[in-house]
N, C-alpha and C positions, 0 to 999 in steps of 0.2 A: 506494498501500498504506500502510496504517495503520500504524504504528511501537504506538504505545500503546493501543487499542484499548481502551477501557472494561471493554467485555465479556469480553476476555480477560484481564481484570488479574487472577494467582490468588494468593492465600494458602496461607499454610500451612497442610498440613491434618491436621488434629485426628488426634491417637494416632500420629502421626511422628515420632520421636525418633532425638535425635543428640549422644553426646557424646564425651568424652575422656578420658583418663588419664595421668601419666609412667611410666614403668618405666627403674627402672640397671639395666644389665648392672653382670654381676662385674668387671669393670674401668672402673663408674665413668661408664657413656657414660649421658644421660640418650635416650628413645628417646619415642615417644608409640604407645599404641593407640585409635585412631576407630576407635569401633561407635555404629548405626545399627539399628533394627527391622527386622521384616519382618509384616508383616499378609496373611494367612492364615484364611478365603480371600476373594482380593479383592474385597473385595466390601465398596461405600459402609456400607454396613446393617449391619455386624461392630463391636460393640465393642471398641472401644480395645482392652478391657482382652482380649482373646484375646492381643494383636500378643508375641507369648512367644521367636521365634526371634529373636536378637541372630548380623548379620555382626561379623566386627572386622576391621579393616587395622591393620596395625603404619606408621607413619610415622616419620620422620624429626624432623622436624617438629610445632608444635602449625596445627590448621587455621585458615584464613584468611575471616575476614566468612563462616561459615559457620553455627556456634551461636546460639541465640537467647536470648533471655532464662530462667530457669530451670535450661538444660543442663547438664552439666557442661564446664568448660572451662579446659585450664591455659594458661598464659605458662611461656615462658623465661629465664632469665637471661643478659646477654652473653655469659656459663660456661659455661651448660650445651650451647651451641651446637660443636659439636667439629669439630675437623678432619675436612672429606669425605675416607674414605679411599679413595672412586673416581674423586677430581679427573682424576689425570692418564687414565683408558684414554679408553681409542679411542674418539670418537666424543661425547665427554664434552663437556655445554656446556651455557648458560645454561637454556634450555629444558628440561633434563633435572635438572636442579636445584632445577628447577619443580616438578617430576612426584613428587618425594616428600611431600609434603603434601595434603590435600583446598584446593579451592578454593568460595569461593561458589554457580561455576557447574555444578559437579556434585552439590551437595545440589538444588536449582534442578530441576534434566535426573530426577533420580530422583523428586523428587516428581510431577513430569509426567507422568513416561512410567507410573510403576511405580503410584500414589496415581489412582488418576481421584475429577474433579468435575463431576458432571453438571450441573450445576450454571454450569459457567465455560469448562467443556473443548469446544472446537468441536467440529463433525464430523472432521474430519484428524489431532487428536491425539486424539479416542480411537477410530480406525481403527485406529490403530496402536500404540495399550496393550494394542487386543485382537489385532493380532497380535504384538505380541511377547509376551505371555500364552500362545499357541501354538504356540510355537516358533519362529518366527522365526528365518533365520540371520542372525549382526548383526558387523559387523566394528567395535570403537571405533577409535580410532587417538586417538595419544598417550592412554595409556588411562591416565598416571603409576602408583600405587600397587593400582590396580586398582576402585574404589570402586563407579562407573558401572555399571561390565560384569558387576560378580559382582552386583550386587544386579541387570540385567539378565535374570541368567541366574538367578538364585533364583526368580523370580518366572513363567519359564518360556521365556525366550529362548536359546537354540543360540549362545554366545556369543564371535568369538575376537581378546581383548583383545593389541593388539600398542603396541610404545611402543619407543626406545631400546632397545640390546640391555643396555644396563650397569642402565633400569630396571625389565627382564622377570627378568634377572637378579637385581637384588639389591633387586625389590619384590614385580613384580605374581604370582611365582610362588612366591613366600614367604605371599603373601596367600592363594589361590588356595588352598592345600596345608592353612591354618588354616580355613580356608572349607568345605574338603571336606568336614573335621574336624568342625567345628560338624554340618553337615549328618547327617555318620553318624551322630552324639551325640542328632540332633534328629530322625529320619528317619519319627516318626508323625508332624510337618509335613506333610508330601510327601505332592502325590496324585498322582503320575509313574506311568506303566504300563510303560511299556516304560525296561529296566535296559541299554541298547547306546547303547554312543557311536556320538554322528554321523559317520559315513565322512568327510566333510569337512573335523573335525576334524583326519585325518590320527593315528588314533585314542590319544591324549595329553589328548584332555579330562577335564574331569571333574565330575563331579555334585555341583551345589550347588543346594541343596532344586530342584526344579521343572523345572529346564532343567539347561545342561552348561554349563562355561568352559574356554577354553584359552586359551593363550600364543603368538605368533609373537614372533619381532623385526623394526619394520619402521619403516627411517631411514628420512624422506621424500628426503631429498636420493637415495637409492638407488637406481636401477630397482624397479619392483614384482615383475617377473617374477622378478629377482632373490633376493627376499626369500619371495614368497607359492609356494602349489603353486600350479597353472593350477585346481585344484577350487576351493581355497580361491577365486583369485578369482572366477570364474564360480558361486558359489555364494549370491554376497549378496544378500538381501532386504534391509536398513537399516546405513549409515552413521552411526553417531555419534559426536558430540569433545565436552568439556566444558570450554571456557576455555583451550583452547589454540593461542592464537592473538594471542596480547599483543604480536607485533612483525611489521610489516606481511613480512619477508621470510620470516616463521611462515606467515601466511597466503596468499601463493603458492606455497607449498612445500604447505601440505593441498591448495590447491586442483587443484593440477596428480594428487596425490597421487590424491583423490575422481573427479576425470577418468578415470583410466585404469580406476579400479573400477566404475564408471556406465558405464563401455565395457566392462569383462571378466565383468562380470553385470547387462548389459544383456534380459539373456530374463527377468528379474526384477522388472526397471521399479524399480531400489534406486531413494529417498533419503536424500538426510542433512539430518540432525538437530542442528544448530548450538550448546549453548549457549554467547550470551557476554554478558559483564559489561561496558560501558561504563564506562572507566577514563582519565580525560582527561587527555592530557598537557598540559605548561604551552602548548604550541604548542597547543592543538589538531587543528583538520583539516588547520593547514597542517602538522603532525610530518612530516619523512622518516622518522620509525622507528615509532613506535606504532601500534600497529591501531584503528579510531575506526568506530559504525557506517559511517556513510556510505560509508566508506572500504570496508567491506565490499558494502554494495547495489551501490557502482560497479563491483567489480572481477567481480560476481556477474552483476550482469547486462551487463556489459563481454563477458563468455564464453557468453552469449546461452541464461544456466539462470536458471532462476526463483526469485520467495526471496518468503516468507512468512511472519509474527510467529504462533508459534500460541499464545503465550500470553510474561506479564513479567510481573514485580516490579520494587519502589522495596526498592534496600536501602539502610541506614547505612555511609558510609565515610569512614576517617578518611585525613585528609588532609594534610599539611605548609607553612606556607608564611612565608617569613620567617623560618625556627625555629621557630615553632606548632603544632601540630597543630591540626586542631579537624575537625567532624563533618560532610560533605552527605552530599546529595540522590544518587545515582544510577540505575540501572537495569541489571536484567539479564533478559535474552531466551532466547527458544528460537525460535532459526529453523526452516524446513525448506528447504535447496534441493535443487532440481529439473533435470534436465536437461531 
């Protein structure tokens, strides 16, 4: 497998814009609203000027490595970071803490799956894009604040967004409600015909433009059968996740969960689409704690699964050495993993 096939190197699509702004609560606590635009209809030839619908997401902190030059970005001072009110919630962890902001891989996954580019997209990526816009049943693992899953719902998919209970309760449900209200206000942008909640969502889904979204708590360390219904587990066409496995322990837990979903939805032959940004630890491939690209490939192949790089992009990241911050080049990948 060629990781960085030049023909699959994807540039940011023209017309897709993101940004963020700070809001302050009545008690003086600052947070961030992240926003990104939708494209209707989903046609490459449609002028960018027709992109009028906006999705919005409440976040605890500014995004990390997401925004490009010219987009509205904000920063927090040390004083702006509030004491986490759910720090002592059961099941809260470092993984949960990082879920309250938007990361590089989320934007790239949205671009690759929802903004087609016939010039660079491989045949398999185009097949997935078509699947999503035609009502695919998707489960997102480690959804964080819900950016990716909500966006995929907006372009036509049926998405079950999952994460730790504290993220579902304090981020995902709130953001789904916000975007359901935006949908109701901008319903003239929608092209859907059926307004009945898909049965596999267990009657609590909400309309997000041309698709549906619902939430469910899913802790990878607990049996899937104790958290999802049988119908949910058996209905999946596609599994997605973005920037969720920077620690090795998270990677193994994630793939254990994916294995269960592969089996329960085997009649649908689902695959797993994962975005991953290379973040080199000080000890590189020898790191006992941090996930690397080669480690992902090794563990996936060790399970007897197949892995393909659907798209990739170079990104500039800030690094620190000897107390000095400098910029370096890294990559973010979109892998498809299949049994």
